[in-house]
C-alpha positions in Angstrom: 0.0 0.0 0.0 1.2 3.5 -0.9 1.8 6.0 1.9 -1.5 7.7 2.8 -3.7 5.1 1.1 -6.6 3.2 2.7 -8.6 0.0 2.1 -12.2 0.3 3.1 -14.5 -2.6 3.8 -18.3 -2.0 4.0 -20.9 -4.2 5.7 -24.4 -2.9 6.4 -24.0 0.2 8.7 -20.3 -0.3 9.3 -17.1 0.3 7.4 -13.8 -1.2 8.4 -10.7 0.6 7.2 -6.9 0.0 7.1 -4.6 2.9 6.2 -0.9 3.2 5.6 0.2 6.4 7.4 3.9 7.3 6.9 5.4 4.9 4.4 4.6 2.2 1.8 3.8 -1.1 3.5 3.0 -4.6 2.7 0.3 -6.5 4.6 -2.2 -9.3 4.4 -5.9 -9.8 4.8 -5.1 -12.1 7.7 -3.2 -9.3 9.6 -5.9 -6.8 8.8 -8.7 -9.2 10.0 -6.9 -10.0 13.2 -6.3 -6.3 14.0 -10.0 -5.5 13.3 -10.9 -8.3 15.7 -8.8 -6.5 18.3 -10.6 -3.2 17.6 -13.9 -5.0 18.0 -12.9 -6.6 21.3 -11.2 -3.5 22.8 -12.7 -0.4 21.4 -16.2 -0.8 20.0 -19.1 -1.0 22.3 -22.7 0.1 21.9 -22.1 0.9 18.2 -19.3 3.4 18.9 -16.4 3.7 16.5 -12.9 2.6 17.5 -9.4 2.7 16.0 -5.9 1.4 16.5 -2.8 3.4 15.4 0.4 1.4 15.0 3.1 3.4 16.7 6.1 1.4 15.3 7.4 1.7 11.7 5.6 1.1 9.4 2.7 3.0 11.0 -0.8 2.1 10.1 -4.3 2.9 11.3 -7.4 0.7 11.3 -10.8 0.6 12.8 -14.5 0.9 12.3 -16.7 3.9 11.4 -20.3 4.2 10.5 -21.0 3.8 6.7 -20.8 7.2 5.0 -18.6 8.6 7.9 -15.2 10.2 7.3 -12.0 8.5 8.1 -10.1 9.9 11.1 -7.1 12.1 10.4 -3.9 11.5 12.5 -0.6 13.2 12.1 1.9 10.7 13.5 4.7 10.9 10.9 
């Protein structure tokens, strides 16, 4: 994935996203899926959105938002 690019997954009223923040990175759907499971378990309750930001190189951000919502904007680079 190129720096600053995102993958977005839609299902009903939710969107999952995975974004490369500061550099080009290579990932897999298994890694993205396991991280979204973590967001679901730790951050999302009662329909609230949650995110995880990777703080080690290469930085990434992933989480859930409501369909039609805007992606969060973090300046971590």
